[in-house]
C-alpha positions as CSV (number, residue, x, y, z in Angstrom):
1,M,-24.2,-51.0,13.3
2,R,-27.1,-48.5,13.7
3,L,-25.2,-46.6,16.4
4,K,-22.1,-46.4,14.3
5,Q,-24.1,-45.0,11.4
6,I,-25.8,-42.4,13.6
7,L,-22.4,-41.3,15.1
8,S,-20.8,-41.2,11.7
9,G,-23.6,-39.0,10.3
10,F,-23.4,-36.8,13.3
11,L,-19.6,-36.4,13.0
12,L,-19.9,-35.7,9.3
13,A,-22.5,-33.0,9.9
14,C,-20.3,-31.4,12.5
15,A,-17.4,-31.4,10.2
16,V,-19.4,-29.8,7.4
17,A,-20.7,-27.2,9.7
18,I,-17.2,-26.3,10.9
19,A,-15.7,-26.3,7.4
20,A,-18.3,-24.1,5.8
21,P,-19.0,-20.9,7.8
22,A,-22.2,-19.1,7.0
23,A,-21.8,-16.7,4.1
24,A,-23.7,-14.0,5.8
25,E,-21.8,-14.0,9.0
26,S,-20.1,-10.7,9.6
27,V,-16.7,-10.0,11.2
28,K,-15.3,-7.0,13.1
29,L,-12.1,-5.8,11.5
30,K,-9.9,-3.0,12.9
31,V,-7.9,-1.1,10.3
32,M,-5.2,1.5,11.2
33,I,-3.5,4.1,9.0
34,F,-0.3,5.5,10.4
35,N,2.2,7.9,8.8
36,I,5.2,7.0,10.9
37,W,7.4,10.0,9.8
38,R,10.4,9.3,7.7
39,S,11.0,5.6,8.3
40,G,9.8,5.7,11.9
41,V,13.2,6.4,13.4
42,Q,12.9,10.2,14.0
43,L,12.0,9.4,17.6
44,S,12.0,5.6,18.0
45,L,10.9,2.8,15.8
46,Q,10.2,0.8,18.9
47,Q,7.8,3.6,20.0
48,V,6.0,3.3,16.6
49,V,5.5,-0.4,17.5
50,T,4.3,0.6,21.0
51,A,1.7,3.0,19.4
52,I,0.4,0.2,17.1
53,K,0.1,-2.2,20.0
54,A,-1.9,0.4,22.0
55,A,-4.4,0.7,19.1
56,D,-4.5,-3.1,18.7
57,P,-5.5,-3.2,15.0
58,D,-5.7,-6.2,12.7
59,I,-4.3,-4.4,9.7
60,V,-2.0,-1.3,9.4
61,A,-1.5,0.7,6.3
62,L,1.8,2.5,6.8
63,Q,3.0,5.7,5.2
64,E,6.6,6.7,5.1
65,P,8.0,3.3,6.3
66,E,10.9,3.8,3.8
67,G,11.6,0.1,3.6
68,N,10.7,-0.8,7.2
69,S,7.3,-2.5,6.7
70,R,8.5,-6.0,7.1
71,R,10.7,-5.0,10.1
72,I,7.7,-3.5,11.9
73,A,5.6,-6.6,11.2
74,D,8.4,-8.7,12.7
75,M,8.6,-6.4,15.7
76,L,4.9,-6.9,16.2
77,G,5.2,-10.7,15.8
78,W,3.0,-10.5,12.7
79,A,3.6,-13.0,9.9
80,Y,2.2,-10.9,7.0
81,A,3.5,-7.9,5.1
82,D,3.0,-6.7,1.5
83,E,5.8,-4.2,0.7
84,R,4.1,-3.3,-2.6
85,V,1.3,-1.7,-0.6
86,H,3.0,-1.1,2.7
87,L,0.4,-3.2,4.5
88,I,1.1,-5.3,7.6
89,S,-1.5,-7.7,8.9
90,R,-2.4,-10.4,11.5
91,F,-4.2,-12.2,8.6
92,P,-2.8,-13.8,5.4
93,L,-2.2,-11.4,2.5
94,Y,-2.5,-12.1,-1.2
95,M,-1.3,-9.8,-3.9
96,G,-4.0,-8.1,-6.0
97,T,-3.8,-5.7,-8.9
98,Q,-6.6,-3.9,-10.8
99,D,-5.7,-1.6,-13.7
100,D,-2.1,-1.3,-12.4
101,V,-3.3,-0.3,-8.9
102,H,-1.9,-2.6,-6.2
103,F,-3.9,-3.8,-3.3
104,S,-3.9,-6.8,-0.9
105,Y,-6.6,-9.4,-0.5
106,V,-6.8,-10.0,3.2
107,E,-8.1,-13.4,4.4
108,V,-10.0,-12.2,7.5
109,R,-11.4,-15.7,8.0
110,R,-11.0,-19.0,6.2
111,G,-12.4,-18.6,2.7
112,G,-13.4,-14.9,3.3
113,M,-11.7,-11.9,1.8
114,V,-11.6,-8.1,1.9
115,A,-9.5,-5.9,-0.3
116,V,-7.2,-3.2,1.3
117,S,-5.1,-0.6,-0.4
118,N,-2.9,2.3,0.8
119,L,-1.7,5.5,-0.7
120,H,0.3,8.6,0.2
121,L,-0.4,11.6,-2.0
122,P,2.3,14.3,-2.5
123,S,2.5,17.1,0.1
124,D,3.4,20.1,-2.1
125,A,1.8,22.5,-2.5
126,Y,-0.3,22.1,0.7
127,G,-3.7,23.6,0.3
128,P,-4.4,24.8,3.8
129,E,-1.1,26.8,3.6
130,L,-2.2,28.4,0.4
131,V,-5.4,29.4,2.2
132,R,-3.4,30.7,5.1
133,D,-1.2,32.8,2.8
134,G,-4.2,34.5,1.2
135,K,-4.6,32.5,-2.1
136,T,-8.0,32.4,-3.8
137,V,-10.1,29.3,-3.8
138,E,-9.3,29.0,-7.6
139,D,-5.6,29.0,-6.8
140,V,-6.1,26.4,-4.1
141,L,-8.1,24.1,-6.3
142,Q,-5.5,24.5,-9.1
143,G,-2.8,23.4,-6.7
144,E,-4.8,20.2,-5.9
145,A,-5.3,19.5,-9.6
146,D,-1.6,20.0,-10.3
147,N,-0.1,18.1,-7.4
148,R,-2.3,15.3,-6.1
149,M,-5.3,14.4,-8.3
150,Y,-3.2,12.6,-10.9
151,M,-2.0,10.1,-8.3
152,L,-5.5,9.6,-6.7
153,E,-7.5,9.2,-9.9
154,P,-6.2,5.7,-10.8
155,Y,-7.2,4.4,-7.3
156,A,-10.7,6.0,-7.5
157,A,-11.2,4.4,-10.9
158,A,-9.8,0.9,-10.2
159,L,-10.8,0.0,-6.7
160,P,-14.6,0.4,-7.2
161,K,-14.2,-2.2,-10.0
162,V,-12.9,-4.6,-7.3
163,A,-16.0,-3.8,-5.2
164,T,-18.3,-4.7,-8.0
165,T,-17.2,-8.3,-7.7
166,G,-18.7,-8.3,-4.2
167,I,-15.5,-7.9,-2.3
168,P,-15.5,-5.2,0.4
169,V,-12.8,-2.6,-0.4
170,I,-10.9,-0.4,2.1
171,L,-8.5,2.4,1.1
172,G,-6.5,4.3,3.7
173,G,-3.8,6.8,3.5
174,D,-2.3,10.2,4.0
175,F,-4.1,12.3,1.4
176,N,-2.3,15.6,2.3
177,S,-5.6,17.3,1.6
178,P,-8.6,18.3,3.8
179,S,-12.1,17.0,3.2
180,H,-15.0,18.8,1.6
181,L,-17.0,17.4,4.5
182,D,-15.0,19.5,6.9
183,W,-14.5,22.8,5.1
184,T,-18.1,23.8,5.3
185,E,-19.8,27.2,5.9
186,A,-20.3,26.1,9.5
187,M,-16.6,25.4,10.0
188,T,-15.7,29.0,8.9
189,K,-17.3,30.1,12.1
190,A,-15.7,27.3,14.2
191,R,-12.1,27.2,12.9
192,P,-10.2,30.4,12.0
193,A,-8.0,28.4,9.5
194,V,-11.1,27.6,7.5
195,K,-11.4,31.1,5.8
196,Y,-13.9,30.0,3.2
197,P,-15.7,26.7,2.2
198,V,-13.7,24.5,-0.1
199,E,-14.9,21.5,-2.0
200,W,-11.6,19.7,-1.8
201,P,-11.5,17.6,-5.0
202,E,-9.7,14.5,-3.5
203,S,-12.4,13.8,-0.9
204,K,-15.1,14.8,-3.4
205,L,-13.8,12.3,-6.0
206,M,-13.7,9.5,-3.4
207,A,-17.3,10.2,-2.4
208,D,-18.4,10.4,-6.1
209,S,-16.6,7.1,-6.7
210,G,-18.7,5.4,-4.0
211,F,-16.3,5.5,-1.0
212,V,-17.5,6.4,2.5
213,D,-15.2,8.4,4.8
214,S,-15.2,6.2,7.9
215,Y,-14.4,8.9,10.4
216,R,-17.2,11.1,9.2
217,A,-19.6,8.2,9.0
218,V,-19.1,7.7,12.8
219,H,-18.6,11.4,13.6
220,P,-20.7,13.3,11.1
221,D,-20.4,16.8,12.7
222,P,-17.0,18.3,11.9
223,V,-17.6,21.2,14.3
224,A,-18.2,18.9,17.2
225,K,-15.4,16.4,16.2
226,P,-12.8,17.9,13.8
227,G,-10.6,14.8,14.2
228,L,-7.4,16.6,13.3
229,T,-4.5,14.3,12.3
230,W,-2.0,16.9,11.2
231,T,0.1,17.7,13.2
232,P,0.8,16.9,16.8
233,G,4.4,18.2,16.3
234,Y,7.8,17.4,15.0
235,P,7.7,15.6,17.4
236,H,5.1,16.7,20.0
237,P,5.1,19.3,21.5
238,F,7.2,21.2,19.0
239,V,5.0,22.9,16.3
240,R,6.0,25.7,14.0
241,P,4.4,29.0,14.8
242,T,2.8,29.3,11.3
243,E,1.7,25.7,11.1
244,T,-1.7,24.8,9.8
245,H,-3.7,21.9,11.3
246,D,-6.3,19.7,9.6
247,R,-7.7,16.2,9.1
248,I,-5.8,14.8,6.1
249,D,-5.5,11.0,7.0
250,Y,-8.5,8.9,6.0
251,I,-9.8,5.4,5.9
252,Y,-12.4,5.0,3.1
253,S,-14.6,2.0,2.3
254,I,-17.0,0.5,-0.1
255,G,-19.1,-2.4,1.3
256,A,-17.8,-2.1,4.8
257,K,-19.7,-0.5,7.7
258,A,-17.7,1.7,10.0
259,V,-19.0,1.2,13.6
260,E,-16.2,3.0,15.4
261,S,-13.4,5.4,14.4
262,R,-10.8,6.8,16.8
263,V,-7.8,9.1,16.5
264,V,-4.6,7.7,18.0
265,G,-2.0,10.2,19.1
266,E,-0.4,12.1,21.9
267,G,-2.1,11.9,25.3
268,G,-4.5,14.8,25.7
269,G,-4.4,15.7,22.0
270,P,-7.5,17.1,20.4
271,D,-10.0,14.3,19.8
272,V,-7.4,11.8,20.7
273,E,-9.1,8.7,22.1
274,I,-6.1,6.4,22.3
275,G,-3.1,8.3,23.8
276,V,0.5,7.2,23.6
277,D,3.4,9.2,25.1
278,P,5.8,10.1,23.7
279,W,4.0,10.2,20.4
280,P,6.6,9.1,17.8
281,A,5.3,10.6,14.5
282,D,4.3,13.9,12.9
283,H,0.8,12.6,12.1
284,R,-1.8,11.3,14.4
285,A,-3.0,7.8,13.3
286,L,-6.6,6.7,12.7
287,L,-8.2,3.4,13.8
288,T,-11.5,2.4,12.3
289,T,-13.5,-0.7,13.3
290,F,-15.6,-2.1,10.4
291,E,-18.4,-4.6,10.4
292,I,-17.8,-6.6,7.3
293,E,-19.3,-9.6,5.5
294,P,-16.2,-11.0,3.8
295,A,-16.7,-12.2,0.2
296,P,-16.0,-15.8,-0.8
297,T,-12.4,-15.9,-1.8
298,P,-11.5,-15.9,-5.5
299,D,-8.7,-18.2,-6.6
300,L,-5.5,-16.6,-5.2
301,I,-1.9,-17.6,-4.7
302,T,0.9,-15.8,-2.8
303,V,4.6,-16.4,-2.2
304,E,6.0,-15.9,1.2
305,P,8.3,-14.1,1.1
306,R,8.0,-12.4,-2.3
307,L,11.8,-11.8,-2.4
308,V,13.5,-15.2,-1.9
309,K,17.2,-15.6,-1.1
310,P,19.1,-18.6,-2.6
311,G,19.0,-21.5,-0.2
312,E,15.9,-20.2,1.5
313,V,12.7,-22.2,1.8
314,F,9.6,-20.2,0.5
315,I,5.9,-21.0,0.7
316,L,3.3,-21.0,-2.0
317,R,0.0,-20.4,-0.3
318,V,-3.4,-20.8,-2.0
319,A,-6.9,-19.5,-1.2
320,T,-9.8,-21.0,-3.2
321,Q,-13.4,-22.2,-3.0
322,K,-12.3,-25.2,-5.2
323,Q,-10.0,-27.0,-2.8
324,E,-11.1,-30.4,-4.0
325,K,-10.2,-29.4,-7.6
326,L,-6.6,-28.2,-6.9
327,G,-4.1,-30.0,-9.2
328,V,-0.5,-28.7,-9.1
329,F,1.6,-26.0,-7.5
330,G,4.3,-24.9,-10.0
331,I,7.2,-22.5,-10.5
332,Y,7.5,-21.1,-14.1
333,P,9.6,-18.6,-16.0
334,P,8.1,-15.1,-16.0
335,G,5.2,-14.7,-18.4
336,A,5.0,-18.5,-19.0
337,A,2.0,-19.6,-21.0
338,E,-0.6,-21.7,-19.3
339,D,0.5,-24.9,-21.1
340,A,4.2,-24.3,-20.3
341,A,6.1,-26.9,-18.4
342,P,7.0,-25.9,-14.8
343,I,10.6,-25.6,-13.7
344,T,9.6,-27.5,-10.5
345,S,6.2,-28.5,-9.2
346,L,4.3,-30.3,-6.4
347,P,0.9,-32.0,-6.7
348,C,-1.9,-30.5,-4.5
349,D,-3.3,-33.1,-2.1
350,P,-6.8,-31.7,-1.2
351,A,-6.6,-33.5,2.1
352,D,-3.8,-31.3,3.5
353,H,-2.3,-29.0,0.8
354,L,-3.3,-25.3,0.8
355,A,0.4,-24.4,1.1
356,A,3.5,-25.9,-0.3
357,P,7.2,-25.3,0.6
358,F,9.8,-25.0,-2.2
359,G,13.5,-24.7,-2.3
360,T,15.7,-22.7,-4.7
361,A,18.1,-25.4,-6.0
362,R,16.7,-25.1,-9.6
363,L,16.2,-21.3,-9.4
364,Q,18.9,-18.8,-10.4
365,P,18.5,-15.2,-9.2
366,G,15.7,-13.6,-11.3
367,E,12.0,-13.2,-11.7
368,Y,9.6,-16.2,-11.7
369,L,5.9,-17.0,-11.8
370,A,4.2,-19.0,-9.1
371,A,1.0,-20.7,-10.2
372,V,-1.6,-23.2,-9.1
373,S,-3.7,-25.2,-11.5
374,D,-6.7,-27.5,-11.3
375,A,-6.6,-31.2,-11.9
376,N,-7.1,-30.6,-15.7
377,G,-4.2,-28.2,-16.0
378,K,-6.2,-25.0,-16.1
379,R,-4.3,-22.2,-14.3
380,L,-6.4,-20.9,-11.4
381,A,-4.1,-18.2,-10.1
382,S,-0.5,-16.9,-10.6
383,V,1.7,-14.3,-9.1
384,P,5.3,-13.0,-9.8
385,F,8.1,-13.3,-7.3
386,W,11.9,-12.9,-7.3
387,V,14.9,-15.0,-6.3
388,T,17.4,-12.4,-5.2
389,D,21.2,-12.7,-5.0
390,P,22.2,-11.4,-1.6
391,A,25.6,-10.5,-2.9
392,A,24.2,-8.4,-5.7
393,K,24.2,-4.6,-5.2
394,P,21.4,-2.5,-6.5
395,G,22.2,-1.3,-10.0
396,I,21.1,1.4,-12.4
397,A,22.0,2.0,-16.1
398,V,21.0,4.2,-19.0
399,A,20.4,2.7,-22.4
400,Q,22.6,5.4,-24.0
401,A,25.5,7.1,-22.4
402,S,24.7,10.2,-24.5
403,V,21.3,11.5,-25.6
404,K,20.2,14.6,-27.4
405,S,18.3,17.3,-25.5
406,G,14.5,16.5,-25.7
407,D,15.1,12.8,-26.5
408,P,13.8,10.1,-24.1
409,V,16.1,8.8,-21.4
410,E,15.7,5.0,-20.9
411,V,16.7,3.8,-17.5
412,S,16.9,0.2,-16.2
413,W,17.5,-1.0,-12.6
414,S,18.3,-4.3,-10.9
415,A,18.4,-5.7,-7.4
416,A,16.1,-3.0,-6.0
417,P,14.3,-3.7,-2.7
418,G,10.9,-4.0,-4.4
419,N,9.1,-1.5,-2.1
420,K,6.0,0.4,-3.0
421,F,7.8,3.7,-3.6
422,D,11.3,2.8,-4.8
423,W,12.0,5.5,-7.4
424,L,14.4,6.7,-10.1
425,G,15.6,10.3,-10.0
426,I,17.5,12.4,-12.6
427,Y,19.9,14.9,-11.1
428,N,22.6,17.2,-12.3
429,A,25.9,15.4,-12.1
430,D,27.6,15.5,-8.7
431,D,24.8,17.5,-7.1
432,P,25.1,16.7,-3.4
433,D,21.6,18.0,-2.5
434,L,19.3,15.0,-2.6
435,Y,16.2,17.2,-2.8
436,N,17.4,18.6,-6.1
437,Y,16.0,16.0,-8.4
438,L,15.0,17.2,-11.9
439,G,12.4,14.4,-12.5
440,Y,11.4,11.1,-11.0
441,L,9.6,7.9,-11.8
442,Y,8.5,5.0,-9.5
443,T,9.7,1.4,-10.1
444,N,6.2,0.0,-9.4
445,A,7.5,-2.1,-6.6
446,T,9.7,-4.2,-8.9
447,V,13.1,-5.7,-8.3
448,A,14.3,-5.1,-11.9
449,G,12.8,-3.3,-14.9
450,T,13.0,-0.4,-17.3
451,A,11.4,3.0,-17.5
452,T,11.6,5.9,-19.8
453,F,11.9,9.6,-18.9
454,T,10.4,12.1,-21.3
455,T,10.5,15.9,-21.5
456,E,7.1,15.9,-19.7
457,D,8.7,14.3,-16.6
458,F,11.2,17.2,-16.4
459,G,8.8,20.0,-17.3
460,E,11.2,21.1,-20.1
461,A,13.9,19.5,-22.2
462,L,17.1,18.8,-20.2
463,P,19.8,21.3,-21.4
464,P,23.1,20.0,-22.6
465,G,25.4,18.9,-19.7
466,D,26.3,16.0,-17.5
467,Y,23.6,14.2,-15.4
468,E,23.1,11.2,-13.1
469,A,20.3,8.7,-12.9
470,R,19.9,7.5,-9.3
471,L,18.0,4.5,-7.9
472,M,16.4,5.7,-4.6
473,R,14.8,3.8,-1.7
474,D,11.1,3.9,-1.0
475,D,10.1,7.5,-1.2
476,A,13.2,8.4,0.8
477,Y,16.3,10.4,-0.2
478,V,18.5,7.3,0.2
479,E,20.7,6.5,-2.8
480,L,21.1,2.9,-3.8
481,A,22.9,3.2,-7.1
482,I,24.1,5.9,-9.5
483,T,25.1,6.1,-13.1
484,R,26.1,9.0,-15.3
485,F,25.0,10.1,-18.8
486,T,25.4,13.2,-21.0
487,V,22.9,15.4,-22.8
488,T,24.0,17.0,-26.0
489,A,22.6,19.8,-28.1
490,P,19.8,18.7,-30.4
């Protein structure tokens, strides 16, 4: 009996030690940002995958995937992709939102999370080209204020709030702007393109908001290590004679220590430490290795996949510190109150249930809410998802077929792909030039919804005439649906 008790106690202690990793234990996390150049097919999508494999990251923030995030994850053999953020990962992803800014919680170890987000700021008007063309610093800074800051400011305000909860935060992306850490007095003597020092407001805002530029943290001297990411060519080695070159792709962090940061690009390129030939994109990529102490996970739930086809099995996956208190996985109508009855549910068995498979037999195409509650019925976490009709075509409609000049134009959409940058464009009727949009709004990565254009979105009131509202795919000039409307005199 005594021997059995000793063995039982020993085995129990081992089990507890295995189940509860030390809170202070750090992990190495490799994060890559990669603008893959207009859906990654300009040269070869397979070569994009080859470049990612050469860098061997854990997480990739993609810019310009144009709907290919999930496809790239599949080609890598990775299970996790968040199309709202264009993030692909070896580790489980859980959707997060702070003040309407999307990010992903990444479970880098069991019960340990970091938060990762991704952005791509507009490219026009490009500041270094204004410098090249003789504009004053005042003109250059006004261009930044007019064209990029409005999109960056919500991220700089929202993500530090996530960091205050103790969760390390990483933000990567193509900022289409140089850094104030690079355009210094010393650089005016080292790089002819740097005609005068500029305190670029994007990088300055990030620094003032508590973010650390990972490349400059590892390579603090911009003269010794410029780290240029734009451009190796269209593709390499073709570069326009008047092209400007700069470092415009960044990985920023709060609460994560950068221990290594390397440029990934064409073999033999400036400061390129991981060479891939042929290089498939018009940006070089950046790979930063962080040393991180993951935060204990908050209560989270995700749906895999977020867009579910009828007849498909989908998974509700939960992350929590309260595994023994889990009560019920449930599917609800969108916006359902906490005390609402589920459409379908499954009890959580703490012995083996951190994920639950569901079918769609009770679910018609549309939006739903997935939630997990504790044993007392208190909702711990919830997340929206959609059941999509594979036969449904993307649709777009205007609330009124005729509106007066200066009046709002209400546009609704349906069966959209739900990508980060799906967008609505207003065009002159029958204009074949897809670049000629008069105004645009993003769909906020939703499958269906409604948005309203105002005069501010066009710069001036639309004059009387015939117009089209078009549903467009993921920051690309790909039309998914079109509807017409008329503007009449006020």
